[in-house]
N, C-alpha and C positions, 0 to 999 in steps of 0.2 A: 357617252356621246349622246347628242340629240338623236331622236328616233331616225331610222333610216330614211333618207330622202331619195327622190328620183334622181339618179346620177347620169343625166344626159342633158345636153344643151337644149333638147326639145322641152325640158321641164323648166326652162327659165321663166320667171314670173312675167306674165303678160296678160293683156286683154285681147291680144290678137297675135298673129304669127310673127309680127315684127318686133315683139317684146316691149312695145310701148304700153304704158298705162297712164290713165288720166288722173287729174287731181281729185282728192277726196279718197276715202277708204274704199278698197275693193269690197265686193260683196262678202258677207260673213258666212256664206254657205260653206259647210264643212269645217268650220272652226271648232276647236275644242275649248270650251269655256272653263274657267276656274271657279269652282263652286264657292270658294272662300273670298272671291273678289267682290265685295259689296260696294255700293255707292256711298262715299263719305257723307256724313250728316253735315248740315249747315253749321258754320262756325258762328258762335255768338258774337264774335268781333268782326264779322264780315261787313263790308261797306253797305250802307243803306241803299235801297232801290233808287232813291233820289240821287245820291252821289254817283251811283253806277250809271244812271241815266245821263247825268251831266258829263261824266267822263266819256261815255259812249258818243254823245253828241259832239264833244270836242275832238275825239278821235276821227269821227266821220267827216268833220269839217277839214281836219288836217289832211286826211286821205283825199278828199275831193280837191283841195287846193294843190296837192302834189300831182294828182292826175291831170289837172288843168295845165300845170307847168309842162308836163310831159307832152300833152297833146298840142299845145300852142308854141312851145319853145323850139329852138333849133337843136335837133338831136345830133350827137356825135357818137361814134363807136370806138371802143377801146378793148383791147385784149390783154389778159394777163395769164400767167401759168401758175397753178397751184400743185405742188408735189405732195402726194400722200405716200410716204415710204412704207414698205412692208415692215411688219414687226414679227415675222416668223421666228420662232424661238423664244418669244416672250412668254413668261409664265403668267397665266391668268390668276389674278390675285384673290382667290376665294378666301372668304373670312377676314379680309383685310379692310380696315376702315369701315364703311357702311355696306360693304359687300356681304352677301350671305355665303354659307358653306356650300359644298357641292350637293347637287340634287338633280337627278336625271330629268331631262325634258322641262326644266324650269329656267327662267332668267334669274340667275343668282349672283353673278359677278360681271364687272365690266372694266374696260380701260377707256379713258377719254383723252383725246388730244386735240388741241386748238391749232388752227392754221390761219393766221392773220392774212387779210386780203389787202393787196396794194391798190386800194381804191380811195382817192382823195375825198375828204369829208364834203367838199363842195360839189361833188358829183351826185346828182339826183338820178338814181338808177331807174330807168323806165322799162327795161326788160333785161333778161339775162339768160345766157345759155352756157352750160358746162358740159364738156364732152371729153371722154377718154376712150373713144372707139379705137378698135384695132389694138387694144391693150387688154385682153380678157382678164377680168379681175375675179378674185376668189376670196371669200372670208368665212369665218367660223366663230360663233354660231350665228348671231344676228348683228345687223348694222343699222345705225341711225345717223343721219346727217342733219345738222342744224346750222342755222345762220343766226348768230347772236341769240341762241336759245329757241328760235323758231324752228319747228321740225319741218324740213323740206321733204324728206323721204325716209322710209324705213323698210326693212325686210319683213316686218311683221305688223299686222293690224293690232297688236297689243298697244301700238302707238295711240289707238283710240282712247286709252285710259288717261292720257295726258289731258290737262285742263285746256279749254279753248279760250284764247284771248279775244279781246274785243275786235280784233282784225280778222277773226275766223280761223286763225291758224293755231295748231297745237303748240303748247309750250313745254319743252323738254323738262322732265322732273324724274330723276332716277327712282325716287321713293314710290312713284306711281306704277312702275313696272317690275321692280325687283320682287321675286317670288311668284311672278306670273308665268303662265304657260309658255313654253318655248317650242311648241310644235310648229308645223309649217303652214300657217294660214296665208292668204294672199298678202301682198305688200301694201304699204301705205304711201300715198303720194299727195302732197299738200294741194288744197283747192286752187285751181288755176295753173297748176304745173302739169307737165308731161314728163314722165320718168322712165328710165330704163335701168333695171337692176336684176342681176341673176339671183336665183334662190341660194340659200346657204349651202356652202360646200360644192357649188357647181360653178364652173367658169362661165363668164358671160360679159357683155358690154355694160358700161356705166355711162349714163348721161342724164341730164335734166334740163328743162327750160322753164323759165318763169314768164308767163304771158304779160302783155301790156296791162291787162285788167288786174292781174294779181300783184304786180310790182308795187303800186302805191300802197297797198294794204301791208306789204312787207317792209318797204323801205321808208315810208313816211314816219312811222314810229321810231325809226333808227337814224333819222336825220341828225347829222352832227356827231354820230358815233363812229368809233373805229369798228370796222366790219371784220368778222372772222367766221370761218367754217369751224365746226367741231365734229369730229368723228367719234362715235361711240361704238365699241365692239363688245359683245356680251358672250357669256359662256354659261354652261350648265354644270358639267361635272368632269371636265378633262383639262387639268392645268397645262398640259403640254401642247394642246392644239386649240383650245378655246380662246376667245378674246383676240383673235388674230386677223390681220389683213395679210393674206398670203402672197399678194402680188403688188409691187409698187405701181402707183398710178400717177401719170403726168396729165393733169386735168387742164384743158384749155378753156378758160372762162372768157366769154365775150359779152359785153354789155353795152346797151344804148343809154345815153344819159343827156341831161341838160344841166346847165349851171345857172 
């Protein structure tokens, strides 16, 4: 099992007593670093600075256009429900596929599951809130939540190892975190988000909100795409209890949009 964690609700991840934490990684104070985790060298086939500059300018233009539509258009509000079922009893698949074998206090295996969102492609999402309050959730060992590959929140700042896209958000990539430290550092919340997430193996509330400022950076690149949440649950060395969401979650998602 992962190293012993503080087993009380007072230990829930937070930057204040209300358990909320703001976007961007929490401070790295107290983190245990992995001495073998080097920074990858530049790829000889990487895009040129000129091409990256052109792409970045196009992305910035699309984001600005999206933001203008949200600020000048007539906003509507819609709510949907996303059910995350528990998978207690599932066997964490160590050594299967590109998962690693068991290793104490390391991120070695994971289970990933997609949850399509009932959001029409014509909806330009200007802000979003997701809330599962009054349904204390618990998971083991670590949890990552993504939207079409964009990391919204995570229970560990090992999420810092993901590449940063041109929109400023981390892009989920299992290869970047497998074999990394699975100790208990502060959580990760995407820039412009406010998140609520308990520590591993401790019950607590789950919610997040995407601000008006952050939404164009997330949703402009996804315009015309089918949207989906993906839940990633990791483990270190216990097949019977790792990679599990122990409590089902009925997540109420409310979003403002223009068409």
